[in-house]
OpenMM code with the backbone's topology and positions (N, CA, C; nanometers):
from openmm import Vec3, app, unit

residues = "UNK UNK UNK UNK UNK UNK UNK UNK UNK UNK UNK UNK UNK UNK UNK UNK UNK UNK UNK UNK UNK UNK UNK UNK UNK UNK UNK UNK UNK UNK UNK UNK UNK UNK UNK UNK UNK UNK UNK UNK UNK UNK UNK UNK UNK UNK UNK UNK UNK UNK UNK UNK UNK UNK UNK UNK UNK UNK UNK UNK".split()
positions = [
    Vec3(-11.1969, -17.0387, 8.9499),
    Vec3(-11.2989, -16.9570, 8.8913),
    Vec3(-11.3291, -16.8377, 8.9830),
    Vec3(-11.3405, -16.8653, 9.1113),
    Vec3(-11.3693, -16.7573, 9.2068),
    Vec3(-11.2577, -16.6535, 9.2029),
    Vec3(-11.1354, -16.7001, 9.1917),
    Vec3(-11.0220, -16.6075, 9.1854),
    Vec3(-11.0301, -16.5199, 9.0609),
    Vec3(-11.0731, -16.5763, 8.9485),
    Vec3(-11.0894, -16.4976, 8.8261),
    Vec3(-11.1922, -16.3871, 8.8485),
    Vec3(-11.3056, -16.4226, 8.9097),
    Vec3(-11.4082, -16.3214, 8.9375),
    Vec3(-11.3545, -16.2132, 9.0302),
    Vec3(-11.2806, -16.2528, 9.1327),
    Vec3(-11.2233, -16.1539, 9.2244),
    Vec3(-11.1295, -16.0577, 9.1513),
    Vec3(-11.0463, -16.1118, 9.0631),
    Vec3(-10.9533, -16.0284, 8.9867),
    Vec3(-11.0291, -15.9318, 8.8966),
    Vec3(-11.1308, -15.9813, 8.8283),
    Vec3(-11.2096, -15.8967, 8.7400),
    Vec3(-11.2810, -15.7862, 8.8181),
    Vec3(-11.3319, -15.8202, 8.9348),
    Vec3(-11.3980, -15.7197, 9.0192),
    Vec3(-11.2999, -15.6101, 9.0600),
    Vec3(-11.1810, -15.6493, 9.1017),
    Vec3(-11.0803, -15.5499, 9.1401),
    Vec3(-11.0453, -15.4594, 9.0233),
    Vec3(-11.0258, -15.5188, 8.9065),
    Vec3(-10.9918, -15.4382, 8.7892),
    Vec3(-11.1049, -15.3417, 8.7538),
    Vec3(-11.2280, -15.3900, 8.7596),
    Vec3(-11.3416, -15.3047, 8.7246),
    Vec3(-11.3573, -15.1901, 8.8240),
    Vec3(-11.3342, -15.2189, 8.9497),
    Vec3(-11.3499, -15.1152, 9.0528),
    Vec3(-11.2388, -15.0110, 9.0481),
    Vec3(-11.1269, -15.0455, 8.9853),
    Vec3(-11.0141, -14.9513, 8.9789),
    Vec3(-11.0248, -14.8518, 8.8642),
    Vec3(-11.1125, -14.8762, 8.7686),
    Vec3(-11.1262, -14.7810, 8.6583),
    Vec3(-11.1930, -14.6549, 8.7104),
    Vec3(-11.1679, -14.5408, 8.6454),
    Vec3(-11.2236, -14.4139, 8.6939),
    Vec3(-11.3756, -14.4167, 8.7134),
    Vec3(-11.4469, -14.4802, 8.6212),
    Vec3(-11.5928, -14.4900, 8.6327),
    Vec3(-11.6308, -14.6365, 8.6121),
    Vec3(-11.6401, -14.7123, 8.7221),
    Vec3(-11.6734, -14.8548, 8.7095),
    Vec3(-11.8120, -14.8745, 8.6471),
    Vec3(-11.8224, -14.9779, 8.5667),
    Vec3(-11.9496, -15.0165, 8.5076),
    Vec3(-12.0251, -15.0988, 8.6121),
    Vec3(-12.1250, -15.0382, 8.6726),
    Vec3(-12.1967, -15.1048, 8.7822),
    Vec3(-12.2687, -15.2320, 8.7372),
    Vec3(-12.3146, -15.2339, 8.6120),
    Vec3(-12.3781, -15.3556, 8.5607),
    Vec3(-12.2778, -15.4700, 8.5561),
    Vec3(-12.1574, -15.4399, 8.5105),
    Vec3(-12.0523, -15.5432, 8.5056),
    Vec3(-12.0143, -15.5874, 8.6463),
    Vec3(-12.0050, -15.4937, 8.7394),
    Vec3(-11.9733, -15.5283, 8.8780),
    Vec3(-12.0786, -15.6252, 8.9319),
    Vec3(-12.2047, -15.5969, 8.9065),
    Vec3(-12.3115, -15.6850, 8.9552),
    Vec3(-12.3068, -15.8217, 8.8885),
    Vec3(-12.2767, -15.8247, 8.7571),
    Vec3(-12.2627, -15.9527, 8.6865),
    Vec3(-12.1482, -16.0343, 8.7466),
    Vec3(-12.0376, -15.9684, 8.7720),
    Vec3(-11.9222, -16.0385, 8.8293),
    Vec3(-11.9515, -16.0899, 8.9693),
    Vec3(-12.0208, -16.0107, 9.0486),
    Vec3(-12.0580, -16.0562, 9.1837),
    Vec3(-12.1488, -16.1784, 9.1761),
    Vec3(-12.2456, -16.1743, 9.0866),
    Vec3(-12.3380, -16.2872, 9.0713),
    Vec3(-12.2631, -16.4116, 9.0239),
    Vec3(-12.1714, -16.3940, 8.9318),
    Vec3(-12.0917, -16.5067, 8.8842),
    Vec3(-12.0059, -16.5665, 8.9935),
    Vec3(-11.9472, -16.4790, 9.0749),
    Vec3(-11.8655, -16.5271, 9.1867),
    Vec3(-11.9498, -16.6056, 9.2856),
    Vec3(-12.0683, -16.5538, 9.3174),
    Vec3(-12.1568, -16.6248, 9.4102),
    Vec3(-12.1989, -16.7607, 9.3542),
    Vec3(-12.2258, -16.7669, 9.2242),
    Vec3(-12.2628, -16.8938, 9.1613),
    Vec3(-12.1462, -16.9927, 9.1677),
    Vec3(-12.0254, -16.9433, 9.1432),
    Vec3(-11.9076, -17.0299, 9.1498),
    Vec3(-11.8855, -17.0824, 9.2911),
    Vec3(-11.9060, -16.9980, 9.3895),
    Vec3(-11.8931, -17.0418, 9.5291),
    Vec3(-11.9982, -17.1479, 9.5628),
    Vec3(-12.1202, -17.1262, 9.5165),
    Vec3(-12.2277, -17.2230, 9.5424),
    Vec3(-12.1984, -17.3557, 9.4727),
    Vec3(-12.1498, -17.3492, 9.3485),
    Vec3(-12.1163, -17.4727, 9.2767),
    Vec3(-12.0035, -17.5464, 9.3467),
    Vec3(-11.9053, -17.4721, 9.3958),
    Vec3(-11.7953, -17.5354, 9.4691),
    Vec3(-11.8438, -17.6060, 9.5942),
    Vec3(-11.9356, -17.5443, 9.6656),
    Vec3(-11.9912, -17.6067, 9.7856),
    Vec3(-12.0730, -17.7300, 9.7484),
    Vec3(-12.1449, -17.7220, 9.6368),
    Vec3(-12.2270, -17.8347, 9.5933),
    Vec3(-12.1406, -17.9532, 9.5519),
    Vec3(-12.0229, -17.9267, 9.4980),
    Vec3(-11.9341, -18.0349, 9.4560),
    Vec3(-11.8925, -18.1244, 9.5723),
    Vec3(-11.8913, -18.0688, 9.6911),
    Vec3(-11.8498, -18.1465, 9.8087),
    Vec3(-11.9406, -18.2657, 9.8327),
    Vec3(-12.0676, -18.2539, 9.7931),
    Vec3(-12.1624, -18.3631, 9.8182),
    Vec3(-12.2263, -18.4160, 9.6898),
    Vec3(-12.1766, -18.3715, 9.5758),
    Vec3(-12.2369, -18.4101, 9.4477),
    Vec3(-12.2050, -18.5539, 9.4108),
    Vec3(-12.3034, -18.6173, 9.3469),
    Vec3(-12.2769, -18.7499, 9.2918),
    Vec3(-12.1990, -18.7315, 9.1612),
    Vec3(-12.1459, -18.8393, 9.1045),
    Vec3(-12.0645, -18.8251, 8.9833),
    Vec3(-12.1382, -18.7567, 8.8675),
    Vec3(-12.2663, -18.7818, 8.8516),
    Vec3(-12.3426, -18.7197, 8.7438),
    Vec3(-12.3511, -18.5684, 8.7631),
    Vec3(-12.3814, -18.5248, 8.8841),
    Vec3(-12.3913, -18.3814, 8.9126),
    Vec3(-12.2551, -18.3140, 8.9000),
    Vec3(-12.1505, -18.3799, 8.9465),
    Vec3(-12.0153, -18.3249, 8.9341),
    Vec3(-11.9782, -18.3094, 8.7868),
    Vec3(-12.0171, -18.4053, 8.7056),
    Vec3(-11.9908, -18.3961, 8.5618),
    Vec3(-12.0648, -18.2807, 8.4979),
    Vec3(-12.1888, -18.2566, 8.5415),
    Vec3(-12.2674, -18.1463, 8.4870),
    Vec3(-12.2017, -18.0128, 8.5211),
    Vec3(-12.1597, -17.9971, 8.6458),
    Vec3(-12.0948, -17.8731, 8.6885),
    Vec3(-11.9639, -17.8539, 8.6119),
    Vec3(-11.8869, -17.9596, 8.5957),
    Vec3(-11.7610, -17.9504, 8.5217),
    Vec3(-11.7861, -17.9098, 8.3770),
    Vec3(-11.8902, -17.9629, 8.3168),
    Vec3(-11.9219, -17.9296, 8.1778),
    Vec3(-11.9594, -17.7821, 8.1634),
    Vec3(-12.0335, -17.7297, 8.2596),
    Vec3(-12.0725, -17.5884, 8.2561),
    Vec3(-11.9487, -17.4998, 8.2598),
    Vec3(-11.8558, -17.5301, 8.3488),
    Vec3(-11.7359, -17.4482, 8.3599),
    Vec3(-11.6418, -17.4677, 8.2418),
    Vec3(-11.6358, -17.5869, 8.1857),
    Vec3(-11.5539, -17.6093, 8.0661),
    Vec3(-11.6071, -17.5257, 7.9506),
    Vec3(-11.7381, -17.5173, 7.9382),
    Vec3(-11.7981, -17.4378, 7.8313),
    Vec3(-11.7695, -17.2884, 7.8515),
    Vec3(-11.7656, -17.2451, 7.9733),
    Vec3(-11.7363, -17.1029, 8.0017),
    Vec3(-11.5933, -17.0669, 7.9656),
    Vec3(-11.5045, -17.1623, 7.9751),
    Vec3(-11.3630, -17.1358, 7.9483),
    Vec3(-11.3297, -17.1331, 7.7993),
    Vec3(-11.4213, -17.1772, 7.7163),
    Vec3(-11.3951, -17.1796, 7.5715),
    Vec3(-11.4032, -17.0422, 7.5118),
] * unit.nanometer
topology = app.Topology()
chain = topology.addChain("A")
for resn in residues:
    res = topology.addResidue(resn, chain)
    for name in ("N", "CA", "C"):
        topology.addAtom(name, app.Element.getBySymbol(name[0]), res)
């Protein structure tokens, strides 16, 4: 997920006039993904399932 955000950020920054709102949304999404990844390291099965469900819904 973090890699997807990084790719999107690079693409947005390469356009002649980047959409700053989109750049900020992508940065926030990347930070959330990084935080969720760190939380997974100590998450119980219920919390891990909740995080997985959130990301599965985003991929639809």
